[in-house]
Every structure is written in structure tokens, then in C-alpha cells.
N, C-alpha and C positions, 0 to 999 in steps of 0.2 A: 577686240570687240567684233560681233557679228556684223558682216558688211551692210545687211539691209537695215539693222538698227542704226548703224553709223550714219547712213543716207538719210533716213528718216528724222534722227536727231538733228542733223545739220541743216535740213529743210525746214523744220519747225523752229530751230533757232533763229534762222533768217527771218522768217515771217514773224515770230515773236517780237524780236527787238524792233523790226519796223513797225508793227502794229502798237506797241507799247510807246514808242516815241510820238506817234500820230495821236494816240489818246491824250499824251501829255500836252502836246501842242494845241489840239482842240480845246483841251479844258483849261489851258492857262494863258493863251495868246489871244489877241485881237487880230482878226482877219485882215490881211493887206497891209500896205505901207504903213498906216498908222500906227500898228502894232509892232513895228520893226524892232529889233534887239540887236544892238550891235555886240557881237562876242568879240572880235578883234578889230577895233575901229570900223572902217567902211569896208575891210577886206573880207570879213567873214560874218555874216548875218543870218539871223532866223527871221524869215518873212512868211507868214502862213498865207498860202492861196489854195483854193480848191480848183484842181484841173479836170476838165470834162474830156480833154482829149488824151493824147499820148505824149511822148517826150516832147517837151517846150509848147504844150498845149497844141500840138499837130492833130488835126482831126477833129478838134472841138466844136466847129462849124459845120461837120457833116450832119446828114440827116439822121434822125435816130436809128432807124433800120441799119445804114450803113455803119454807125457807130458801134451798135451791137454786133454786127458781124465781125468788123475789123479789130475792135478793141476789147471784146469779150469772148466770142465764140472761138475765133481763130487763135487768139493766144491759148485759150484752154485747151484747144486741140494739140498745139504745138507743146505746152507744158506736160499734157499727159503722155505724148511720145517721148519726150526726152525722159520722163520719169521711167517709162517702159524700157528705154534704151539703157539707161544707167543700171537699172536693176539687172536687165539681161545680159549687159556687156561685161562679162567678168574681168577682161584682159585689160579694162582701163587702168592707166596709172594712177595714183592717188591724188596727184595735183589735178588731173582732169576730172576726176570724180569730185573733188571738193569744188572745183570750179563750176561743173554742172549743178551741183547741189545749191550753190549760191545763185546761179541763174534761175534755177527752179524756185526756189525760196522767195526771191525778190519778185519773180513773176507772179506768183501765187499771191503775195501779200499786195500787189498792185490790183490784181483781178478781184481779189476779195473786196477791196474799198470800192471798185466799180459796181459789183454786185450789190453790196450793202449800202452804199452811199451815193451811187450814181456818178461818182467823181473820184479822184485821187488827191489825198492830202499831200501837199509839198511844202517845204519849209527851209532848206538850207540855201543860201545864197553866197558866191564867192565872187569878188572882183578884185583883182590884184593890179589895179590901175591901168587897165588898157593891154596889160602883158597877157592876162588871161581873165577871162569872165564866162561864168555859166548861167544857164536858167536857173529857175528854183527847183529843186530836187528833194529827194527823200532817202531814207535809208535803203528802201527796196531797190531804187535805183543805183546806190552805191553798191549793193550786193550784185546786181546784174553785170554793172560795169566792171567790178573787180573779178567776177566769174569770167567775163569775156577776156580780159586781160591776162588772167591765169591760163585760159584755155589757149590763147594764142602763144604765150610763153612756153607752155607745154608742148604744143605742136612743133614750135621751132626748135625746141631743146630735144624732143624725140626724134625730130627729123635729122638733126645733127648727129645724134648718138647713132641713128640707122645708117647714115652716110658713112662714118667712121668704122662701124662693123663690117660694111659691105667692103670697104676699101682694105680691110685687113686680110 
């Protein structure tokens, strides 16, 4: 498959899955804890919230101008740069390329929400009884986090491979 087509399809796939799930949530759930749906007891729940800030609501109390700069303009510039980087950097390994596409797709999906709705729709919540607990998040957040983990793994794996080759 053509590399640029692969990049485009993977980014669009991440955006589409996120936006489809958000439409389903907005159309079928009651906002807030009243509309909570237990998927796996109290461990995994759907709770619809609208987040005016970034991760875990950070920045939601910023003045509108700062929120525009830090949650819309700056992320858009970074996302455009990453797209430029992955299209131009032909030597990227496949795992890094997929990771960057996940990060970009998730980032664009949340920026889209901020542009269209003025906030981001979040709905997943995990609480493993004090061992592990998340804030409320969405598919775009999963895409970005998965992409970051893949990128770290790829960087470590490629670094070890480079060390072994230089030792030979």
C-alpha cells in the first residue's frame, strides 16, 4: 500500500472511531453520574461528561483566550508539524509510523470536538479498587496514549538494536 495512503487511512480511522463513539454516547446516555452505566461492576463504567479543559479537566478554568491558545491553536500547530514530519521522514520504522498516526488521529479528534462543541466528550472510567483509577477519558485519549507507548517501545527497541549493531 502507498505510504501516504496508509498514513491517511490510519489517521482517519482513529478520528472516525472516536467520533462515532462520541455520537453514540451523546445520543444514548444521560450526562453525568446519573447516567452511569456499569460495564464490569464498579470497575469499568461509562459516565458521560463534557470536558472544557485538557487531560482530567486541566485548564478548564483558564480564561477563554488562554484556553484558545493552549487547547486549540498550539495543539493544532503541533499536530500539523507531526503530520509533516511523518510524511517527510521516510526512514521511520513501521511501529513509529503507526504510533505517530494514532497520536495525530486522537489529537485531531479532540481538537475537532473543541472547535465544533467547545468541549471534549469523555465517557470511559476505570476504578480497580484503589489499585488503579483513571479520570474519565475517550477513544481519542486511548489513541494518543497507545501511540505514546508504542513510540517509547519503538525508541527503546531501536536503541537496543543500534547498540547491538555498533558492538558487532
